[in-house]
C-alpha positions in Angstrom: 71.8 88.4 105.8 75.3 89.6 106.6 76.8 90.4 110.0 76.3 94.0 111.0 80.0 94.7 111.4 80.7 94.1 107.7 81.9 97.4 106.2 82.5 99.0 109.6 85.4 96.8 110.7 89.0 98.0 110.2 92.2 96.0 109.9 93.2 96.9 113.4 89.8 95.9 114.8 90.4 92.4 113.4 93.6 92.1 115.4 91.8 93.4 118.5 89.3 90.6 118.2 92.2 88.2 117.9 93.5 89.6 121.1 90.2 88.9 122.9 90.1 85.3 121.5 93.6 84.7 122.7 92.7 86.1 126.1 89.9 83.5 126.3 92.3 80.7 125.3 94.7 81.9 128.1 91.9 81.7 130.6 90.8 78.2 129.4 94.4 77.0 129.4 94.7 77.5 133.2 92.7 74.3 133.5 95.3 72.4 131.6 98.7 74.1 132.1 99.4 77.4 133.9 102.6 77.8 131.9 100.7 77.6 128.6 98.2 80.2 130.1 101.1 82.5 130.8 102.5 82.2 127.3 99.0 82.9 125.8 98.8 86.1 127.9 102.0 87.2 126.3 100.7 86.3 122.9 97.7 88.4 123.5 100.0 91.3 124.4 101.8 90.8 121.1 98.4 91.0 119.3 97.6 94.1 121.3 100.7 95.7 120.1 100.1 94.7 116.6 96.7 96.4 116.5 98.4 99.6 117.5 100.8 99.2 114.5 97.9 98.5 112.2 96.0 101.4 113.5 98.8 103.8 112.7 99.2 102.3 109.2 95.6 102.0 108.2 93.8 104.3 110.5 91.2 103.6 113.2 87.4 103.1 113.2 84.7 104.8 115.3 84.3 101.9 117.7 87.9 100.7 117.7 88.8 102.3 121.1 85.8 100.7 122.8 86.4 97.3 121.1 90.0 97.5 122.4 88.9 98.1 126.0 86.6 95.1 125.8 89.3 92.9 124.5 91.7 94.0 127.2 89.3 93.1 129.9 89.4 89.5 128.6 93.2 89.3 127.9 94.8 91.5 130.6 92.3 91.5 133.5 90.3 88.2 133.5 93.0 85.9 132.0 95.9 86.9 134.3 93.6 86.8 137.3 92.4 83.3 136.5 96.0 82.3 135.8 97.2 83.4 139.3 94.1 81.8 140.9 94.9 78.6 139.0 98.4 78.5 140.3 97.2 79.0 143.9 94.5 76.3 143.5 97.0 73.8 142.0 99.3 74.4 145.0 96.8 74.6 147.9 93.6 72.9 146.7 90.3 73.7 148.5 91.6 75.7 151.4 91.2 79.1 153.0 94.2 80.3 151.2 92.5 79.5 147.9 89.5 81.6 148.9 91.8 84.5 149.6 93.4 83.9 146.2 90.0 84.2 144.6 89.4 87.5 146.4 92.7 88.9 145.2 92.0 87.7 141.6 88.6 89.3 141.7 90.1 92.6 143.0 92.6 92.5 140.1 89.7 92.1 137.6 87.7 94.9 139.2 90.5 97.4 139.2 91.5 96.4 135.7 87.9 97.2 134.5 87.9 100.5 136.4 91.3 101.4 134.9 90.2 100.6 131.4 87.0 102.6 131.8 88.9 105.6 133.1 91.3 105.3 130.2 88.6 105.3 127.6 86.8 108.3 129.0 89.4 110.4 130.9 92.9 109.8 129.7 94.3 112.7 127.6 94.6 112.3 123.8 98.3 112.3 123.8 101.0 109.7 124.2 100.6 109.2 128.0 98.3 107.3 130.3 97.6 107.4 134.0 98.2 104.4 136.2 100.0 101.1 135.3 98.6 99.7 132.0 96.8 96.5 132.3 99.0 95.1 129.5 102.1 95.8 131.6 100.6 94.2 134.7 99.6 91.1 132.8 103.0 90.9 131.1 104.9 91.0 134.5 102.7 88.4 136.1 103.1 86.0 133.1 106.8 86.5 132.7 107.4 86.1 136.5 105.9 82.6 136.2 107.8 81.7 133.0 111.0 83.1 134.5 110.7 80.6 137.4 108.7 82.3 140.1 105.9 79.8 140.8 105.2 80.5 144.5 101.5 81.3 144.7 101.9 83.6 147.8 104.4 85.8 145.9 102.3 85.9 142.8 99.2 86.8 144.8 101.1 89.6 146.6 102.3 91.1 143.3 98.8 90.7 141.8 97.3 92.7 144.8 100.0 95.4 144.3 99.1 95.7 140.6 95.4 96.0 141.5 96.4 99.2 143.3 99.0 100.4 140.8 96.5 100.3 137.9 94.4 103.0 139.5 97.0 105.4 140.9 97.6 108.8 139.3 101.2 108.2 138.1 101.5 109.1 134.4 103.1 106.5 132.1 104.4 107.6 128.7 103.6 105.4 125.7 106.4 103.4 124.1 107.9 104.7 120.9 107.3 102.4 117.9 110.9 101.2 117.8 110.8 100.3 121.5 107.4 98.7 121.1 108.6 96.5 118.2 111.6 95.4 120.3 109.4 94.5 123.2 107.0 92.6 121.0 109.9 90.6 119.5 111.1 89.6 123.0 107.5 88.7 123.9 107.3 86.5 120.9 110.5 84.7 121.8 109.3 84.2 125.4 106.1 82.7 124.0 107.7 80.3 121.6 110.9 79.5 123.4 110.1 80.0 127.1 112.8 77.6 128.5 115.6 78.2 125.9 119.0 79.3 127.3 117.9 78.8 130.9 114.7 80.8 130.5 116.6 83.7 129.0 113.8 85.3 127.0 111.2 85.5 129.8 113.9 86.9 132.1 114.9 89.5 129.5 111.3 90.4 129.0 110.7 90.6 132.8 113.7 92.9 133.1 112.5 95.2 130.4 109.0 95.3 131.8 110.1 96.0 135.4 112.5 98.8 134.1 109.5 100.4 132.3 107.3 100.0 135.4 109.8 101.6 137.8 111.7 104.1 135.6 109.3 105.2 132.8 107.3 107.9 134.7 110.5 109.9 135.3 113.1 108.7 132.8 111.4 107.6 129.6 111.6 110.7 127.3 109.7 111.0 124.0 111.8 113.9 122.6 111.9 113.7 118.8 108.9 111.3 119.0 107.9 110.3 115.5 104.2 110.3 116.5 102.4 113.5 115.8 99.5 114.6 117.8 97.1 113.7 115.0 98.8 110.3 114.7 98.4 109.6 118.4 94.7 110.5 118.2 94.2 108.3 115.2 95.9 105.4 117.0 93.8 106.0 120.1 90.6 105.5 118.1 91.5 101.9 117.4 93.9 100.7 120.0 94.9 101.0 123.6 98.5 101.0 122.5 99.4 97.6 123.9 103.0 97.5 123.1 102.9 100.3 120.5 101.3 102.7 122.8 101.4 100.7 126.0 98.5 102.7 127.5 95.8 100.4 128.9 
């Protein structure tokens, strides 16, 4: 008796499943080391970008888009929320502030799930998404910590802001492949060398992520985009874009 997914699974789908597994590892790592949890969130983002690249190269599958949304709930909603809550609990213990932290983390997860559901059903089949992608929100939260911002109050405030920004109607263009690969390379460096050169790689990644967050809706042009409409639709079938299409 063989697993029912045999013969239906694509190469990109395998990377999507890896993304989900890394997301669980990030959530579990909160119990051991918040810094490790933050690095694993970024590693999940690398996997999320890789599934976009693989989808473009090998094509998508019928259930790839839905599989990707499920993986992103784990990696970019639940894992970063637990990470921020863990930082607050480590600093404050069993206090009223920690209860508030739990509420903010729960709100982040709820809005992340809503955002991913809206993306799957309503976002246009073109290289743009509406609202801040969950991948971007998780990346900013993780890199803030790795760059040296460990104050739980500040992290919770930013988490609450992202809970709102994920469901706003601001359009965000997807990253071009060349930019996505560059972002993925910096993410990998931040994962494996987080403290090298006075935390240079997390800070560089944070700068790039914040620039995209603030400037992309108005200033990130896709003129001469190498992605055709058909290619974008094919990629959508198997990936949320992560870094390659930074949509979710």
